[in-house]
RODO-2510 file (C-alpha; in nm, 4 decimals, decimal comma):
residues 344
     n   res          X          Y          Z
     1     m    10,1861     8,5104    16,1541
     2     n    10,0197     8,7665    15,9318
     3     s     9,7102     8,9015    16,1018
     4     k     9,5884     9,1367    15,8312
     5     t     9,2230     9,0899    15,7427
     6     s     9,1416     9,3820    15,5127
     7     l     9,0801     9,2551    15,1638
     8     s     9,2507     9,5651    15,0284
     9     n     9,5728     9,4128    15,1608
    10     t     9,5253     9,0599    15,0291
    11     c     9,7665     9,0991    14,7382
    12     r     9,9962     9,3281    14,5506
    13     y     9,9128     9,2594    14,1945
    14     e     9,9637     9,5827    14,0151
    15     g    10,2567     9,7847    13,8862
    16     c    10,4616     9,7935    13,5718
    17     t    10,5864     9,5076    13,3568
    18     l    10,9090     9,4811    13,5550
    19     t    10,7186     9,4309    13,8802
    20     g    10,5274     9,1422    13,7255
    21     a    10,8412     8,9701    13,5986
    22     l    11,0229     9,0118    13,9296
    23     a    10,7219     8,8596    14,1071
    24     v    10,8131     8,5375    13,9241
    25     t    11,1916     8,5278    13,8949
    26     a    11,2583     8,6351    14,2547
    27     f    11,0894     8,3161    14,3775
    28     v    11,3326     8,0770    14,2105
    29     p    11,5606     8,0075    14,5094
    30     d    11,8715     7,9007    14,3170
    31     g    11,8469     8,1789    14,0591
    32     i    11,9635     8,5401    14,0429
    33     s    11,7571     8,8195    13,8869
    34     i    11,9404     9,1050    13,7137
    35     i    11,7472     9,4264    13,6558
    36     h    11,9102     9,5747    13,3468
    37     g    11,8483     9,9441    13,3956
    38     p    11,9123    10,2419    13,6253
    39     s    11,9749    10,1800    13,9947
    40     g    11,6685    10,3892    14,0846
    41     c    11,4435    10,1553    13,8883
    42     a    11,5929     9,8565    14,0697
    43     h    11,5642    10,0292    14,4077
    44     h    11,1933    10,0975    14,3586
    45     h    11,1048     9,7389    14,2762
    46     v    11,3344     9,5775    14,5315
    47     s    11,1856     9,8050    14,7994
    48     l    10,8361     9,6947    14,6980
    49     l    10,9379     9,3293    14,7115
    50     h    11,1150     9,3749    15,0445
    51     s    10,8147     9,5441    15,2077
    52     t    10,5833     9,2713    15,0788
    53     l    10,8027     8,9906    15,2139
    54     m    10,8391     9,1713    15,5472
    55     q    10,4603     9,1803    15,5632
    56     y    10,4685     8,7991    15,5492
    57     d    10,7458     8,7842    15,8132
    58     i    10,9899     8,6592    15,5467
    59     l    11,3255     8,8206    15,6195
    60     p    11,5773     8,6774    15,3679
    61     m    11,5678     8,8723    15,0420
    62     p    11,5868     8,7021    14,7008
    63     r    11,9114     8,7484    14,5105
    64     i    11,8672     9,0542    14,2885
    65     m    12,1358     9,2569    14,1117
    66     t    12,1287     9,5587    13,8825
    67     t    12,3470     9,6911    13,6045
    68     g    12,2972    10,0384    13,7554
    69     l    12,3023    10,2278    13,4268
    70     g    12,3964    10,5950    13,4410
    71     e    12,4213    10,8804    13,1905
    72     r    12,7230    10,7323    13,0133
    73     e    12,5482    10,4002    12,9500
    74     v    12,2297    10,5721    12,8376
    75     i    12,4320    10,7617    12,5751
    76     f    12,6759    10,4908    12,4649
    77     g    12,4816    10,1752    12,5533
    78     g    12,4682     9,9458    12,8555
    79     e    12,5815     9,6180    12,7024
    80     e    12,9248     9,6291    12,8654
    81     s    12,7640     9,6800    13,2061
    82     l    12,5337     9,3860    13,1414
    83     l    12,8264     9,1595    13,0473
    84     e    13,0069     9,2541    13,3681
    85     t    12,6983     9,2059    13,5850
    86     i    12,6169     8,8637    13,4414
    87     a    12,9754     8,7548    13,5033
    88     a    12,9538     8,8815    13,8621
    89     a    12,6247     8,6992    13,9125
    90     i    12,7670     8,3701    13,7858
    91     e    13,0506     8,3975    14,0384
    92     r    12,7814     8,3506    14,3060
    93     s    12,7061     8,0017    14,1670
    94     p    12,3380     8,0242    14,0739
    95     h    12,1707     7,7571    13,8654
    96     a    12,0241     8,0241    13,6367
    97     v    12,0336     8,4006    13,5792
    98     f    11,7303     8,6021    13,4713
    99     v    11,7969     8,9306    13,2904
   100     i    11,4980     9,1631    13,3123
   101     s    11,5216     9,4553    13,0715
   102     t    11,3663     9,7935    13,1492
   103     c    11,2235    10,0915    12,9656
   104     v    11,5682    10,2535    12,9480
   105     t    11,7402     9,9573    12,7845
   106     g    11,4490     9,9232    12,5467
   107     t    11,4935    10,2879    12,4491
   108     i    11,8696    10,2759    12,3916
   109     g    11,8432     9,9468    12,2008
   110     d    12,0737     9,7163    12,3982
   111     d    12,0961     9,3678    12,2461
   112     t    12,0015     9,1984    12,5726
   113     e    11,8942     8,8748    12,4080
   114     g    12,2181     8,8487    12,2119
   115     i    12,4279     8,8892    12,5255
   116     c    12,2219     8,6275    12,7077
   117     r    12,2908     8,3830    12,4233
   118     n    12,6653     8,3922    12,4954
   119     e    12,8277     8,0781    12,6324
   120     w    12,7886     8,1371    13,0037
   121     g    12,7921     7,7787    13,1267
   122     i    12,4486     7,8132    13,2890
   123     p    12,1109     7,9301    13,1546
   124     v    12,0942     8,3092    13,1221
   125     i    11,7369     8,3983    13,0334
   126     p    11,6245     8,7385    12,8962
   127     i    11,2814     8,8763    12,9882
   128     d    11,1678     9,1828    12,7941
   129     c    10,9990     9,4305    13,0279
   130     a    11,0273     9,7606    12,8404
   131     g    10,6846     9,8569    12,9698
   132     f    10,6689    10,2010    12,8096
   133     l    10,6154    10,0229    12,4782
   134     g    10,2930     9,8806    12,6203
   135     g    10,2790     9,6424    12,9111
   136     t    10,1284     9,5776    13,2526
   137     f    10,2081     9,3738    13,5606
   138     s    10,0220     9,0795    13,4062
   139     d    10,2272     9,1083    13,0863
   140     g    10,5534     9,0932    13,2805
   141     f    10,4233     8,8037    13,4899
   142     s    10,3307     8,6034    13,1794
   143     r    10,6544     8,6871    12,9960
   144     a    10,8566     8,5674    13,2939
   145     l    10,6669     8,2369    13,3176
   146     i    10,7115     8,1773    12,9451
   147     g    11,0789     8,2795    12,9636
   148     l    11,1454     8,0428    13,2526
   149     s    10,9940     7,7587    13,0517
   150     t    11,3352     7,7241    12,8860
   151     l    11,4510     7,5717    13,2150
   152     i    11,2094     7,2826    13,1779
   153     g    11,4504     7,1193    12,9367
   154     e    11,7422     7,1636    13,1762
   155     g    11,6506     6,8757    13,4073
   156     s    11,4796     6,5408    13,4248
   157     a    11,1356     6,5270    13,2648
   158     e    11,0299     6,2525    13,5040
   159     g    10,7271     6,3399    13,7097
   160     e    10,3552     6,2922    13,7469
   161     g    10,0507     6,4703    13,8816
   162     v     9,9490     6,8335    13,8538
   163     n    10,1707     7,1325    13,7747
   164     i    10,0536     7,4417    13,9631
   165     v    10,1233     7,7327    13,7276
   166     g    10,1309     8,1069    13,7914
   167     e    10,0633     8,1390    14,1622
   168     r    10,0432     8,4994    14,2790
   169     n    10,3698     8,5141    14,4712
   170     l    10,2924     8,8601    14,6115
   171     e     9,9528     8,7531    14,7431
   172     v     9,9197     8,7407    15,1218
   173     e     9,7237     8,4151    15,1077
   174     v     9,9398     8,2443    14,8444
   175     e    10,0297     7,9487    15,0676
   176     e     9,6769     7,9185    15,2088
   177     n     9,5403     7,9093    14,8539
   178     f     9,7920     7,6420    14,7565
   179     r     9,6858     7,4329    15,0548
   180     e     9,3239     7,4484    14,9373
   181     v     9,4245     7,3161    14,5951
   182     h     9,6483     7,0543    14,7543
   183     r     9,3596     6,9431    14,9776
   184     i     9,1419     6,8776    14,6733
   185     l     9,4206     6,6904    14,4962
   186     e     9,4779     6,4724    14,8028
   187     a     9,1078     6,3815    14,8092
   188     l     9,1577     6,2351    14,4613
   189     d     9,4975     6,0822    14,5461
   190     i     9,6671     6,3064    14,2867
   191     p    10,0141     6,4488    14,3681
   192     v    10,1456     6,7968    14,3014
   193     n    10,4211     6,7641    14,0426
   194     v    10,5812     7,1113    14,0224
   195     r    10,4898     7,4588    14,1444
   196     f    10,5792     7,6737    13,8429
   197     v    10,7109     7,8982    13,9808
   198     r    10,7045     7,9322    14,3574
   199     n    11,0018     7,8385    14,5730
   200     t    11,0939     7,5667    14,3238
   201     p    11,4648     7,5531    14,2344
   202     a    11,5519     7,6073    13,8710
   203     s    11,7316     7,2740    13,8904
   204     g    11,3979     7,1037    13,9678
   205     l    11,1807     7,2587    13,6985
   206     g    11,2633     6,9821    13,4515
   207     r    10,9955     6,7683    13,6173
   208     f    10,7330     6,9990    13,4694
   209     a    10,7355     6,8141    13,1383
   210     g    10,6356     6,4929    13,3164
   211     g    10,3168     6,6425    13,4595
   212     n     9,9765     6,5147    13,3513
   213     v     9,7741     6,8359    13,3921
   214     n     9,8555     7,2065    13,4296
   215     l     9,6390     7,3981    13,6784
   216     f     9,6665     7,7753    13,6268
   217     r     9,5957     8,0235    13,9044
   218     e     9,4323     8,2346    13,6351
   219     d     9,4750     8,3105    13,2669
   220     p     9,2180     8,5673    13,1475
   221     g     9,3474     8,5902    12,7906
   222     g     9,4355     8,2230    12,7524
   223     a     9,7931     8,2987    12,6399
   224     l     9,9637     8,1008    12,9170
   225     s     9,7499     7,7903    12,8947
   226     g     9,7749     7,7984    12,5160
   227     f    10,1539     7,8275    12,5232
   228     f    10,2108     7,5394    12,7642
   229     a     9,9521     7,3162    12,5977
   230     e    10,1128     7,3649    12,2581
   231     k    10,4731     7,3360    12,3724
   232     y    10,4415     7,0460    12,6174
   233     r    10,1170     6,8791    12,5087
   234     i     9,9874     6,8940    12,8653
   235     p     9,6164     6,9701    12,9044
   236     g     9,5265     7,2609    13,1282
   237     i     9,2609     7,3795    13,3707
   238     v     9,2316     7,7550    13,4251
   239     g     9,1305     7,8946    13,7614
   240     f     9,1653     7,7973    14,1268
   241     p     8,8381     7,6843    14,2912
   242     i     8,5965     7,9528    14,4142
   243     g     8,2932     7,8569    14,6198
   244     p     8,1322     7,5116    14,6480
   245     a     8,0447     7,5041    14,2774
   246     g     8,4020     7,5856    14,1753
   247     s     8,5496     7,3263    14,4112
   248     c     8,3185     7,0480    14,2940
   249     r     8,3740     7,1444    13,9320
   250     l     8,7510     7,1139    13,9775
   251     i     8,7101     6,7745    14,1435
   252     r     8,5005     6,6479    13,8532
   253     r     8,7443     6,7753    13,5905
   254     l     9,0484     6,6317    13,7641
   255     g     8,8692     6,3025    13,8242
   256     g     8,7874     6,2765    13,4544
   257     m     9,1410     6,3646    13,3435
   258     f     9,3034     6,1131    13,5782
   259     g     9,0397     5,8425    13,5424
   260     h     8,9350     5,8642    13,9093
   261     d     8,5777     5,8291    14,0324
   262     p     8,5083     6,1696    14,1949
   263     t     8,1885     6,0649    14,3780
   264     d     8,3388     6,0194    14,7253
   265     a     8,5570     6,3314    14,6951
   266     i     8,2581     6,5454    14,5923
   267     r     8,0477     6,4062    14,8764
   268     e     8,3217     6,4934    15,1264
   269     e     8,3708     6,8380    14,9736
   270     e     7,9997     6,9170    14,9923
   271     a     7,9943     6,8058    15,3566
   272     q     8,2789     7,0440    15,4404
   273     w     8,0970     7,3331    15,2730
   274     q     7,7871     7,2502    15,4786
   275     e     8,0004     7,2629    15,7937
   276     l     8,1190     7,6066    15,6857
   277     a     7,7575     7,7170    15,6327
   278     a     7,6697     7,5963    15,9837
   279     d     7,9564     7,7997    16,1297
   280     f     7,8088     8,1124    15,9667
   281     s     7,4428     8,0301    16,0156
   282     d     7,3894     8,3746    16,1710
   283     l     7,4317     8,5229    15,8207
   284     r     7,1430     8,3191    15,6803
   285     g     6,8724     8,5349    15,5234
   286     g     7,1084     8,8285    15,4667
   287     r     7,0892     9,0455    15,1555
   288     i     7,4340     9,1468    15,0327
   289     a     7,5974     9,3476    14,7539
   290     l     7,9453     9,2371    14,6465
   291     q     8,2078     9,5130    14,6393
   292     p     8,3741     9,5009    14,3961
   293     p     8,1221     9,2934    14,2023
   294     a     8,2228     8,9435    14,1022
   295     t     8,3598     8,9217    13,7493
   296     a     8,1550     8,7523    13,4812
   297     g     8,3705     8,4415    13,5172
   298     e     8,3257     8,4349    13,8962
   299     w     7,9562     8,5196    13,9160
   300     a     7,8149     8,1658    13,9210
   301     d     8,0669     8,0606    14,1860
   302     a     7,9892     8,3712    14,3941
   303     v     7,6196     8,2852    14,3807
   304     s     7,6967     7,9277    14,4862
   305     l     7,8863     8,0530    14,7932
   306     a     7,6150     8,3016    14,8895
   307     s     7,3478     8,0343    14,8459
   308     c     7,5504     7,7888    15,0558
   309     i     7,5367     8,0208    15,3566
   310     g     7,1808     8,1340    15,2830
   311     c     7,2471     8,4874    15,1567
   312     t     7,1001     8,6645    14,8553
   313     i     7,3107     8,8860    14,6286
   314     t     7,1270     9,2060    14,5334
   315     n     7,2247     9,5587    14,4341
   316     t     7,0414     9,6973    14,7377
   317     g     7,2012     9,4642    14,9918
   318     i     7,4628     9,5369    15,2585
   319     p     7,7965     9,6055    15,0828
   320     v     8,0443     9,3283    15,1601
   321     p     8,3920     9,2742    15,0135
   322     w     8,4523     9,0202    14,7379
   323     n     8,7967     8,8893    14,6480
   324     g     8,7322     8,5623    14,4650
   325     p     8,8118     8,3495    14,7735
   326     i     8,9934     8,0235    14,7035
   327     g     8,8435     7,7121    14,8553
   328     i     8,6935     7,6727    15,2009
   329     g     8,9816     7,8468    15,3753
   330     g     8,9515     8,1566    15,1567
   331     a     8,5744     8,1622    15,1990
   332     r     8,6054     8,1365    15,5773
   333     r     8,8433     8,4350    15,5935
   334     m     8,6114     8,6437    15,3765
   335     l     8,2935     8,5440    15,5607
   336     r     8,4412     8,6640    15,8893
   337     i     8,4642     9,0086    15,7321
   338     w     8,1100     8,9780    15,5972
   339     r     7,9934     8,9044    15,9502
   340     r     8,1546     9,2219    16,0826
   341     r     8,0040     9,4288    15,8003
   342     m     7,6565     9,2823    15,8390
   343     y     7,6542     9,3403    16,2152
   344     a     7,8183     9,6836    16,2090
***
């Protein structure tokens, strides 16, 4: 069990474009990720992934390979190495192979996409992560999700319910946050269709197209929700629930989309938030300052949480950490830290 409580350790969500892409592809259990670049670049990112998974007490490593480009390939091109590595990966019988390009291959001009289009017998999907040309972790994360959407047509489109899209796979509380969303869906008798992508086999992603609604962990620029809405004609909701206002808002939206009366679910949700407030009644009347401050999109939900427990947010209050807690479980973990800060 992970016992870390510092909010500075709640997630690893920064790094270059390659890190973001690997944070998606490495969590497809029947796939293999190939880092097309120098071995040092692969070592850095695999070490980061390994240390993160060890932090969660997850010992088996995802299947990751590298073309291990050296001086010769940098001068004459690395396409031959990529062909050989893809062939070696396919010998391990994956359902799909993900080829993540790097700054080096972007510089030398390898035709990674052309090689991936060869007849390999299984999907071989290129993901452009030449970050030096402009790119962040979030860019790589989004490119990988969009790239993996080609797998949706590889299986049955039968399915129903909600697709959970873009979970932060390197977040300590990723499973706890999923359980909060799942709890809300259960209150409305709505099933989870597909987690896109977290521990879902590539062979099972075809069910995505049968979903009724896409729920995105986040999508600040709107590119992901726009892409999936246009390509699959599935309406989307952006943002996991934060605070009582965010939770009730999600219940109302889902109820409207699925034609369910949300009255009972909202009543039960509000009762659970009141139970949480009672558990932290000793914080009532406190004046707090959120550090870092809630974003503009989170502010109303942050105020709803503070009001629920009887606190006032002010610039001159006691500094307490803010991490956009998901649901009641996330709020409870954060409020325990607030309690320690306010009684320090």
